N, C-alpha and C positions, 0 to 999 in steps of 0.2 A: 926481750926486745919489744918495744912498744909497736903497736900497729901503725902503719902510715895513715895519715888522715889529712884532708884538705883544710886550709885555713878557714875559720868561720866567716871572716869578712867576705869571702867570695860568694856567699849565699845571696848577698844583696844584689849581685849582678846577674843572677840567673833568671831565666824566664820560666813560666809554667809550661809544662808539656800539655796539660789539659785543664780546662776550667769549666765549671758549671756555667751554662749560658743563661739567657733570660728565662724566667720560669714559665712563661705562658705563651701560647699562640694567640696572636691578635690580628684582626683585620682593621683597616683604617678607612675612614671616610667621614664626610660631614655633609649635611644637607647644603646643596648649592655649591659644593667645592669639588666633588668627585669628577674626574675626567673619564676618558675612555679606558684608562688603565686601571685594572683591579689589582690592588697591592696588599700584601700581607707581611707580617713579621712573624717569624717562626722561632721557637725555642730549639735548643740543641737536643741531641739524643740522650744526654745524661740528666735532663730535667727530671725532678722527682714529682712532687705533688703538682697537679696541673694549675692550681690557682684560680680555677673557674668551675662553675657548675657543669657537670659532664652530661646532663640530661636535657639541656636547652641551649638556645642561642638567642641573640637579639638581632632583629632585622628591621632596617629602615627602608620602606618602599620609596622608589623614585617618584617625584612629583609627576602627576599625570597618569600613572599606572592605575588602572581600574581595580576596584576591590575584587571583581569577578576574575580578572586575569591572575591576580595574586592568589586568590583562593584556589584556583585551578592548579597553580604550581604547587601550593602547599599539599594539595590532595595527591598530586603525582609523586611527590617526594615522601608521602605519608607523614608529613609534619603537622602537628596539631597546635593551633594557635591558643596559647594559654591566656594571653592578655593583650589588649591593644590600647595604646595611649594616643587618642585622637588629637590631642592638643600638642603632641610632640611629633608632628609629621607622620602620624599613624604608626609610630614605633610599635613593633610587635615582639612578644616573647613566644618563641616557637619551640615546642618539645620535639626531641629527637625520636625517631622510630627505633625499634629494637635493632641492635647490630650496627648502628651508625655511630660515627665519632664526631666530635665537635669540629676538628679541622676539615674532615671530609664533607660534613654538612654545610659548613661555611663556604667551601669552595663551590658547591653546587649552587648556592644562592648568588655568590659573586659572579658566576658565569652565566646566570640566567638573563641578565640584562634588565631585570625587574627592580633591583634594589640599589639604593644609594650606598649602603654598606651592610655587612653582616659581621657580627663579632661575638666573642664569648660573653657569657654572663659572669663577669669577674666577681670573685669573692673578696670583699673588703674586710679589714679587721680593725677593731678598736685597738689602741695602744695597750700592750700587755704590761700590766702593773701588778706585781704580786701583792698578796694581802698580808705579808709578813710585817709585823709592827715596826721592827727596826729598819726596814727599808722605807716604810711609809713615813716615818718621822725624820728621815734624812741621816740617821746615825751611820748607816753603811754608805757614806758619801762616795766612795770609790766606784760603785757601780754606775752612778750617773756620769762620772768622769770618763769612763771607758765607753759610754753610750750603750750600756747594756740594755736599757728598756727598748731602744730601737732595734737592737740586735735580737732581742727576744721575740720580736714580731716575725723574724725569720725562723728562729729555733730556740727553744728553751731547754731541751733535754738531750742528753747523750746516754741513754739507758744501756746502749751496747758497748760503751767505752769504759775501760778499766783504767783508773788513775791510781797508781801506787804511791802512797805517801811514805817516803823513806825518812823516818823521823822517830819520835819517842813513843809511837803507838797512837791509837785513837780510842777515845771513849765510845765504843761502838753501840752502846745502849742509849746514847743521848737522843732526846726527842727530835732534834733537828738533823740527826745523822743516821739513825737506825735504818730508816727506809732506803737509804742510799748506800748502805754498806754492801760490798761484794761478799758473796758467800761461796766458799770453796765447795764444789759439789761432792768432793770425795770425803771431806771430814766435817763440813758444816762450819768451819772456822772463817774468820774475816780477814785472814792474812797470816803473817809469820812473825814470830818473836825470835830473832837471831841470837839474842843474848841468852835466853832460857832454852832455846831450841825446841819451842813448842808452837802450837797453832793459836796461841792466845796473845795477840798483840795489844794488850791493855795499856793505856797511857797512864803511867804513874809518875810522870814528870812534875816538877814543882811549878812549871810555868805553862803546862798543858800545850806545849809547842805543837805536837802533832795534831791534837784535837783542834787547835786554832787553825792550822793549815787546812784541815779537812773541811772546816766550816766555810772558809773563804772559797775553796774550790767547789764544794757541792753540798752546802746545807740545803735541806729540802725546800724547794720554792713553793710558794702559794699554799702553804699548809696552815697559815694563821699563827705560826709560832716563830718567835725569835727573829731570824734573818733569813735571807736567801743567798745561796752561793751563786757564783758566776753561772754554773749549770744547775738548773732546778732539779734535774734528776741525772745521776751519773753513778757508776759503780766505784766506790772508794775502797781500795785495798790497803789495809793497814800493815805496814812493814816496820816493825820495831827493831831499830839498830842503834838507838841512842838510849842511854840509861836514864834513870830518874834525875840525875844531876846534869844531864845534857851533854854527855860525852859518848863517843862511839868510835869503834875501831874500823879500819878499812875492811878487815875480814868480815865483820858483821854487816857492814854496808853492802859488800859484794854478795854475801849470802842472801840478803834481802833482794838485791837486784836480780840475782839468778832466780829466786822464787817468783818475782814479778814477771820476769821474761818467760819463764816456762809455764806460767799460768795466765798468759794472755794480756798483760798490761800493755797499753799503748803510750802512756805518758808516765814518766817517773818524776815526781816532785821532790827535788833535793834542796830544801830551803836551809842550806848550811854551807859553810866555806871555811877554809883555813888560809890565813894570810902568811905569805913568806915562801920563798923559793925552795926551802928545804922540805916543804910538805908535799912536793911532787911525788906521785906514786905511779909507777908503771902498772902495778896490779889494778888499781882503780881505773886508770886510763884504758887498759885493755878490757875491763868489764864494761865500761861505757861504750867502747867500740863494738863489743859483742852485742850490746843492746842496739846500737846503731844498725848493725847488719840485720837485725830483726825488725827494723823499721820503727823503733821506739824513740820517742822524743824525750830528751833529758833536760829538765828545766831546773836551773840553779840560781842561787842568789849571788849578787856581786859582793856581798859582805858588808858589815857595819864597822866603822872605825870613827874615833874622834881624836884628831880631826880626820875627815874622810880621806881616803887614799886613792891615788890613780893606779889601778891594777895593771895598766900597761907598763908601768915602771916597777911597781912592787907586786909580783904575781900573787894571785889568789886562786886556790884550787878547790873545786874542779873548774871554776869559771874560766881559767886561762888555758885549759886543754883545747887544742886545736882539732876538734872533731865536729863534723857538721850536723850532728843531732843535738848538740848542746846549745841551749838558749839561756843567756845570762841576763838577769833583771836588776836594775837599780830601782830606787823608790822615789816617788814624788809626793808632795804635800797637797792639801786641799787648795792651796794658793798657786799651784802649778810650779812650785820651786823644786829643785833637787833636794831630797831629804838631807838634813844636816849630818846624819850619820852614814849616808849612803856612799859607798865606794863607787867609782866611776872608771871609765876608760873608753876612749874613742874607738879602740879596736876590739877589746875583749868583753865589753858590755854591749849587748845587742839593743836593748830598749829599756824603758822604764814603765812602771805601773804603780798604782796607788799603794802607799805603805806607811802613812802617818796616821796615828790614832785609829787603828783598825779594830772594829768590834767583831767578835766571833764566838763560836761555841767554846765551852770550857770543860775541863775534866773533873771538877769538884762535885758535880751532880748532873743528873739527866736533864734538868731544866735550867742549868746554870750557863751563863755567858760571861765572856771576858770583859775586862775593862778596856782601856784603849792603849794597845801596844803599837810600837812602830818598828820598822826595819825592812830590809830587803827580802826577808823571808816571806812577808805578806805579798810583796810585789811578785815574787816567783809563783806564789799560789794563785794570784789573779791570772797570770799567764798560763799556768797549767789548766785552770778552768776554761780559759779561752780555747786552748788546744783541744780539750775534750769536745767542745761544741763544733769546732772546725772539722775534727776527724769524723764526727757523726754526720755532718752535712756533706762532706766530700770524701766518701769512703774509698773511692777509686784512686785517690792521690797518695803519693808516697810522702815520707817524712819531710823531705826537702821542699816539696811543693806546699805542704801545709805550713811549714815554718816560713817560707817566703810570703805566704798570704798574710801572716801575722806581722812580719817585719815591714812589709810594704804598707800595711794598713795602720798607720800611726798618726798621732797628732803632733806635728813638730812644735816644740816648745823652746823659747829662747834660753831657758835655764838648762836645756839639755844639749844645746849646740856644742859640739866638741867633747861632750861627756859620754856619749854612747854612739854606736855605729849608725843608728837610724836618726839620732837627734830627736827622737819622739817618744811619746807615751802610747801605750796600748790603746787601740780603738776597736772594740769588738764589733761595732756596727759595720765599720768599713771592711773588716776581715770577713764578715759573714755576708756582705752585700753581694749578690750575684750580678753579673752583667745584665743590664736591662736596655732594651731597645724601645724607643718611643717614636711613633710617626708624627711628622709635622705636615698638616694638610697642605697640599699644593693648590695653587690657583689655576682653575681651568684644567688644561691638559699639561700643565707644567711638570717638571721632573719631581720625583719623590724624594723627600728629605727624611733623614733619620737623626734622632738625638740619642747618643750613647752615654750611659752612665755606669760607672763601676768604681773599683778602687783607684786611687790616685796613681798617676805615672805608670799605667799598665798598657803595654803594647798589645793591640788587638787587630785582628784581621776580620773585616766584614766579608761574609760569603753570601752568595745569592743562589737561588734555585728556582726552577719553573715548576717542579713537581714534588718537592720535598724529599727527593731521592738522591739526585746528583747535585753536588754543591761545588761552586767555583769561587775563587777569591776575586774581589773587585776593588778593595780599598784597604789600606793599612794605615794606622795612626796610633798615637799614644795619648791616653787620657791626660788631661791637664791636672794642675794641682787641686782643682775642684772635683776631679774624677770624671770629666765629661769631654766629649767632642761631638761635632755635628758633621754630617755627611750628606751630600746631594748626589743621587744616582742619576746622572744625565742620560743613561741608557734605559731608564725605566719605561719611558714612553714607547719603546720599541717592543714591549712584551705585553701580552694580554693579562698575564698574571706573574708576579714575581714575589718570592719569599726571601727573607733575610735572616741571618743569624750572625753572631759574633763569637769568635774563639780567640783565646790568648795566643799571641805570637810565640812560636817555639824559639 
């Protein structure tokens, strides 16, 4: 008997249980605009890197405050002035004393009555562009389509995430893959060969299918060679369950799935499919459901046909299995069209990703790369790479929450309307973008205003606190198609200090 499972389409209606909040703590104010209320925006407890220098803050003295008064306060707080910008309202860079935190030090200055504002010394970043030549010359066009460069400003690597490539094996000595290959600590192998029943998953296929998928998912980024994968660093586990001719049995696939599950894989890339209702397998379904219970995401291809087929009408497996850890991908072209060979389905295909004329690593040599192949296999690999980064960025979230992030964060395309459940193509930037809160300076003693930006159509609750310990809800709204909304806190003038954060609505 097959395990019971929910319909895949229900994922689109679920809300996140928890979501990373804005990344940094920031106070707001501007010369001539601050009122009696000192206000701040706070990040949530799951924020990772602070996003600002942890040993200093920026302080803007109020007009009319004497240098002596300010110097006396600095001395009392053991703050050392590192630099003063006299032409910018005497803006100062103040070093923190030992044992002090940026939020705590900011609060002391805000409450002093001496400063217009105090804020972190935020860390800015230039756009991250890898030096891999085939990215630089535009050959790997799909990365720009999914807005990978902007996403890489948030995160480039998923070194703790294992992606198992269930395929023809991987040329694990390739110059652009070797550093990202998973290593089994017990035997030194890079995966499993279910056909030969050895730990040598070498790719001997005629089209280097597994090696190509590995390159799209995680070719080493910024190493000056070939291309970069969606994830610059990731652990690629090679699971060989397809022969050199490109065929594989369910038993070999299941053996590889079990190897991946028991060895810590978090994503299974299954860039293959079988069209036709007679190919349904209870055994494969149960294996995928077992992976689901282990929190593993299973990414598969919608399949290629000419002419393309609606798999809602003519089933394609494993894409049509109704298990909530399965994500099925169609492919799009560089012109934002649905690929001519790409199967589709408003119910059983989740989203699309680039899949036309894809350049990748090849198995004919350690420095060899492929020509330009097309198909839903590549789209699935793009999605698998995205999941690796999402899992690294949000380690506390379960597979459904991570999948929801990716499915909500897409670019709607006319060509995909009615062709997949989301009607959109993968957008990695949106998926990795945390909720951000930005203050809008009030006039005089007017109420405080917030600008919220996040993923599109995301229900959020704005919470407030006076002490960063106890939080209470004050406003609920859903982000627009542009991923934003604005909020005015009409009660802010009643508080000497108020902090804000945003959490996803349950």
